[in-house]
C-alpha positions, 0 to 999 in steps of 0.5 A: 594799700591792702595786699592782693591775696588770691584764693587757692582755687584761682591760683590752681586754675592757672596752674591746671592749664600750665601743666598740660605738658604733663599730659602731652608727655604721656606720663599720665596716659601711660598710667605711670603716675601711680608709680611715682615717688611721693616727692615727685607726684603732683610736682612734675614740671612740664618742659615749658614750666618753671619752678614757682617761687615766693620770697618771704621777707623783703627788706634786707636779704630779701632783695637779693633773693628776688634778684637771685631767683629772678623770673621764678618769683611769682609771689612776695610776702612781707608783714610791712605793707609799705616794703611789700608794695615797694618791692612788688610795684614793678613786678607781676606777682601775687602779694601776701602780708601773712606768710601762712596764707601764702603757704596755703597756695598749692601752686607755689613750689618753693619759698625763700625766707629772708625774714628776721632770724626769730622766724626762720625755723617756724616759717621753714617748717611750716613751708615744708609741711605744706609741701614746699621746698625751702631756701632759708637765709642764715642763720637758719634758726634763732636757737639750737633746738628749733634749728634741729627741728627744721633739719628734721622737717626736711626728712619728715616731709621729704623736702629740699631745704637749702641754707643761704651760706653761699660760700658753699657754692664756691668751687674755689673753696670746695677745692681748698677744703679738699686740699687741706683735708687731704693733708697737703699742709699736714694735720689741721691744728686750729681755725680762727674765724674773724668778723671785724665789721664796722658797727656803730651805735644804734641809738636809744629812745626815751619813749618806745618806737611808734610802730608804723600802721602799715606793719602787722607787729604781732605777725612781725614778732611771731615766736618772739616776746612782743616788746616795746622797741627802744631803738630808732629803727625797727628794721635791721637793728633787730639783729642786735637784740637777743629777742629777735637776733643773734648779734654779728656772730649770728649775722655776718659771722655765721658765714665765717663760722660755717667756712671754718667748720667746713674746713675742720670737717666737724659734723656736731656742735662743739663739746665745750664753749666759752665766750668773753666779750661785751658791748663796749665803746657806747651805750645803746638799745642793743644787748648783743656783743660788739666785741667777743671771742668764743672758743669751740673747744673741739679736742682735735682742732679748736675753733676760735671765733672773734667779733669786732665792731669797733675800728682798729683805733679810737681816732677812726671812731669819728672819721673812717670807721668802716675803712679802718678795721682790724686785720689778723693774718690777712683775715678781716671778715674771713677764716684762718686754718692753721696746719702743721706745714702751713696755713690757709686764709679765706678772705671772702666767699670766693677765694682762698690762699695757702701759705707755708709757715714762712708766709710764702704763697704756695697755692691760690683758689679764686672762683664763685658760684651761683647758690640760688641756681644750685637750689633750683637745680636740686628742686627741678631734679627733686634731688636733695643730694645736689644741694651745696648747703643742705639744711643739716650743715646750716643748722650745725653752723648756726648752732655754734653761733647760738651756743656762743651767744648763750655763754655770753648771756649767762656770763657776768661782768668781770675784771680783766685781772679775774679773766686773766686768772681764768685764762691760765687754765685755757689753751695758749691759742685762746689766751692769745685771742683774748690778749689781742682783744684787750689790745684792740679795746685799749687802742679804742680807749677802752682799757679793761679795768674795774670801771669797764669790765668785760663779760666772762661767759658761762662755760658750757659743756655739751653732749654733741650727739644730743645737742644738749647742755650738761649740768647747767639748767639755765643754759639748757633752757636757752637751747630753745625759748618760750614761744608765743601762742599761735607761733610755736615751732613744731616739735618734730624730734627730741633726743639724739640728733641721729634719729 
């Protein structure tokens, strides 16, 4: 089935008469329209009119976007026509295969983006340039440079762009952040983010995957290198391929990375990054780590991030993998913020518990929020200050995931003894994280020896103000990527991030 694509004139005709409430309000009659700011002109909604939203990318998080935006959804877009038609069959919406044709529709007010990571920034920037407000799924980018361009697009085009880190809309977490930053537990010493999430092998094919005819594979690849896929499943498992995804640190872990940075209060990337890890326990078509510890060496209070895809012991690899993951100080998929007088555990997107240093609970917060509603409220008011997760925040947290990934990709397989020697110059905090990772692997029957080495990443030194790597040309090049012709991410800003 072909996508049903209406012309701009047809959709504009529908909108022309739905905006009659503007005339009734007397705005145009009074001549006030000429005094309206650029942001609002042509986008004022009548009292009986709703924000018109389109969802781009419908297979995974896109389903949640559809539910979150509900009655505001008037169009759906996916380059896989089977998924597109399945999602749209019970909805009265327009259908688009190509996001560029959707963005041509002037009647669409906002787009939400739930495509694979490698297309987030490109679509977001194009949408902003087309006058749309944007809800962009996390991570907001595939690399550091393009994330900065998306953040700059919000400024250049005067658009409202929200990142899909929904924990930012939790009143409980907001209160917990204020509690910690007010000094109730003393000075912050460090934060540890944990992503202990079950990830089994994705398998490996002997012959390239046959791409379904219903998929526009060129459009799906977009900015990324167009490669043959050697995995059994095209969708979702792109997360574990650095060409299109960012591993679990950039998939699930971006939420916990963002929470950790939120508590710490940092508004730049870290000045020093080092990763240790690998894809261990099985061989498959993926190349992202399933076991990793990364230090973001902020001088005042460092941020450690740990990823574990294997269960807590080898016995659970055959039975009970998902229900038997590691748990560190109350955090499985969560964050620990250690202060002088106690610590806070954030075990979810909606809860936080404060303890003293004797592990006695001293305060608890529990309440979630509606992230999509927050976005719509900001759009309706045309006020970006109402956003709980503005794109700048999403970019910075995404960038921390990316630099950790770059450190890993530029590393080399190293014996445990060699890493231990390297770790003598590291903080006790990072040494402890590495030791616990070794214990975890040993429990899974994977001793780190010469036969099973782990990857010691390249040490990256960053200029936090310009978001560039110092003294490492290969790493500097990986802050961006080579974009395929026709899918180049626009260059909106260079140099200092504070433009």
